[in-house]
C-alpha positions as CSV (number, residue, x, y, z in Angstrom):
1,M,83.2,101.8,91.9
2,N,84.6,100.1,89.1
3,S,87.3,97.9,91.0
4,S,88.1,94.5,89.4
5,R,88.8,92.7,92.4
6,L,85.7,93.9,94.2
7,P,83.3,95.5,92.1
8,R,80.8,98.5,93.6
9,K,83.5,98.3,96.9
10,L,82.7,101.8,98.4
11,V,79.3,100.7,98.8
12,A,79.5,97.3,99.9
13,E,78.5,96.6,103.2
14,I,80.7,95.5,106.2
15,G,78.9,95.0,109.7
16,G,76.2,96.7,108.4
17,K,77.3,99.5,107.1
18,P,78.7,100.5,103.5
19,M,82.0,101.2,104.1
20,L,82.7,104.5,102.6
21,Q,80.5,105.3,105.8
22,H,83.4,103.5,108.4
23,V,86.1,105.6,106.5
24,L,84.0,108.8,106.9
25,E,83.2,107.8,110.6
26,R,87.1,107.4,111.3
27,C,88.1,110.2,109.4
28,L,85.3,112.4,111.7
29,Q,86.9,110.5,114.4
30,S,90.6,112.0,113.6
31,T,92.1,115.5,115.8
32,A,94.7,116.3,113.4
33,A,92.4,117.0,110.5
34,R,90.1,120.3,110.6
35,A,87.9,119.7,108.0
36,T,86.8,115.9,106.1
37,V,85.2,116.3,102.9
38,L,83.7,113.8,100.7
39,C,83.7,114.1,96.9
40,R,81.7,111.6,94.5
41,V,81.8,110.4,91.7
42,S,79.2,108.3,91.1
43,Q,75.3,108.5,91.8
44,A,75.5,105.3,93.8
45,V,78.2,107.1,96.5
46,A,75.5,109.9,96.6
47,D,72.9,107.4,97.8
């Protein structure tokens, strides 16, 4: 969340969705992973 080049980049919208949502959707599509786990460090990510 404290990126110097792009502050709040995890929740920045790309194509109408937060960047983190794009990443999670890609992880869930993976056939190599048995589980997808999100550990949050800020309330903004949880919201």
